[in-house]
C-alpha positions in Angstrom: 11.4 -10.5 -32.3 8.2 -8.6 -32.8 6.3 -9.9 -35.8 5.3 -6.4 -36.8 8.9 -5.5 -37.5 10.5 -6.2 -40.9 11.6 -9.8 -41.0 14.9 -10.7 -42.7 15.0 -13.9 -44.8 16.9 -15.6 -41.9 14.2 -14.6 -39.4 11.4 -15.9 -41.6 13.1 -19.2 -42.2 13.9 -19.6 -38.5 10.3 -19.0 -37.5 8.9 -21.2 -40.3 11.3 -24.1 -39.2 10.1 -23.9 -35.6 6.3 -24.3 -36.3 6.2 -28.2 -36.4 8.0 -28.5 -33.1 5.9 -25.7 -31.5 2.7 -27.5 -32.5 4.0 -30.8 -31.3 5.0 -29.4 -27.9 1.6 -27.8 -27.5 -0.6 -30.7 -28.3 1.5 -33.6 -27.0 -0.7 -36.0 -25.1 -4.0 -34.6 -26.0 -6.8 -37.1 -26.4 -9.3 -37.4 -29.2 -12.2 -35.9 -27.2 -9.9 -32.9 -26.4 -9.2 -32.4 -30.1 -12.9 -32.4 -30.9 -13.8 -30.0 -28.1 -15.3 -26.7 -29.2 -15.0 -23.8 -26.8 -18.1 -22.1 -28.3 -20.1 -21.9 -31.5 -17.7 -19.3 -33.1 -14.6 -21.3 -32.3 -13.1 -24.1 -34.4 -12.3 -27.4 -32.7 -8.7 -27.7 -31.6 -8.3 -30.6 -34.1 -9.8 -28.4 -36.9 -7.5 -25.6 -36.1 -4.5 -27.9 -36.1 -5.6 -29.5 -39.4 -6.0 -26.0 -40.9 -2.4 -25.0 -39.8 -0.9 -28.3 -41.0 -2.8 -28.2 -44.3 -2.1 -24.6 -45.1 1.6 -25.1 -44.1 2.0 -28.0 -46.5 0.2 -26.0 -49.3 2.5 -23.0 -48.8 5.5 -25.2 -48.9 4.4 -26.6 -52.2 3.8 -23.1 -53.5 7.3 -22.0 -52.5 8.9 -25.0 -54.1 6.9 -24.6 -57.3 7.7 -20.9 -57.5 11.4 -21.6 -57.1 11.9 -24.9 -59.0 9.2 -24.6 -61.7 9.1 -20.8 -62.1 5.5 -20.5 -60.9 4.6 -16.9 -61.6 0.9 -16.7 -60.7 -0.8 -18.2 -57.6 -3.7 -17.4 -55.2 -1.2 -16.8 -52.4 -3.7 -15.6 -49.8 -6.0 -18.6 -50.3 -3.0 -20.9 -50.1 -1.8 -19.4 -46.8 -5.3 -19.2 -45.2 -7.7 -21.9 -46.7 -11.0 -22.5 -45.0 -11.4 -24.0 -41.5 -14.1 -26.4 -42.5 -12.3 -29.7 -42.1 -11.4 -31.7 -39.1 -8.2 -33.7 -38.4 -8.8 -36.9 -40.3 -5.9 -39.0 -39.2 -3.8 -39.6 -36.1 -2.4 -36.2 -34.9 1.2 -37.3 -34.4 1.3 -38.8 -37.9 -0.1 -35.5 -39.4 2.5 -33.4 -37.5 5.4 -35.7 -38.5 4.3 -35.5 -42.2 4.2 -31.7 -41.9 7.6 -31.6 -40.2 9.1 -33.6 -43.0 7.6 -31.3 -45.7 8.7 -28.2 -43.8 12.3 -29.5 -43.4 12.5 -29.9 -47.1 11.3 -26.4 -47.7 13.5 -24.9 -45.1 16.5 -26.7 -46.6 15.6 -25.1 -50.0 15.1 -21.6 -48.5 18.5 -21.8 -46.7 20.2 -21.9 -50.2 18.4 -18.9 -51.6 20.2 -15.7 -52.5 18.8 -12.2 -53.0 17.5 -13.0 -56.5 15.3 -15.9 -55.2 13.9 -13.9 -52.3 13.1 -11.0 -54.6 11.4 -13.2 -57.2 7.7 -12.2 -57.5 4.5 -14.2 -57.7 1.4 -12.5 -59.0 -1.7 -13.0 -56.7 -4.9 -12.2 -58.5 -6.4 -10.8 -55.3 -3.3 -9.3 -53.7 -1.0 -8.0 -56.5 2.6 -9.0 -56.8 4.5 -10.4 -53.8 8.1 -11.3 -53.5 8.8 -14.8 -52.1 10.2 -13.0 -49.0 6.8 -11.3 -48.7 5.1 -14.6 -49.0 7.3 -16.1 -46.3 6.6 -13.1 -44.0 2.8 -13.6 -44.5 3.2 -17.3 -43.8 5.2 -16.7 -40.6 2.6 -14.2 -39.3 -0.3 -16.5 -40.1 1.4 -19.6 -38.6 2.6 -17.8 -35.4 -0.9 -16.4 -34.9 -2.4 -19.9 -35.1 0.3 -21.3 -32.8 -0.7 -18.7 -30.2 -4.4 -19.6 -30.8 -3.6 -23.3 -30.3 -1.7 -22.5 -27.1 -4.6 -20.4 -25.8 -7.2 -23.1 -26.6 -5.2 -25.9 -25.0 -4.9 -23.9 -21.8 -8.6 -23.5 -21.8 -9.5 -27.1 -22.3 -11.7 -28.5 -19.5 -10.1 -31.0 -17.2 -10.9 -34.6 -18.2 -13.4 -36.2 -15.9 -13.4 -39.8 -15.0 -17.1 -40.6 -14.4 -16.4 -44.3 -13.9 -17.5 -47.1 -16.1 -20.5 -46.6 -18.3 -23.6 -48.6 -17.4 -26.0 -49.8 -20.0 -29.2 -47.9 -19.9 -32.4 -49.8 -19.3 -35.0 -49.8 -22.0 
């Protein structure tokens, strides 16, 4: 499916549900130094990009649950979907991915039960006007799939680890 096409609710839910596994598959076995590698000054580290995706995904899931369960009517949707990239991964990668997968499963379970009225419910974004919850999920899906592609591209471009042998203490 081309992400420029109109996504049905089922398409959006399917793509959102696949994100944790896609991330896990792409970064399985990466070492700490690879997660901290920066391809250039304008690039985030791979760990920073992954943290951004996991953090924004969890925040979006919270927004969707609050909109549905609590009747949240106003939210800064765009800032929730795409918060800054300033932070680095601050805990073990696998643990962070597993936590995100658990949160996303809860959200996907909730979305599966939605009817037309839930998908058409609107949230007012002070910077972006009114969006239906389906529009929010479409934005989330495009954002997350773009970052999954970015993670894939950055992992392919990681330099090969070099074993330079044991480190010798330097003489003073």
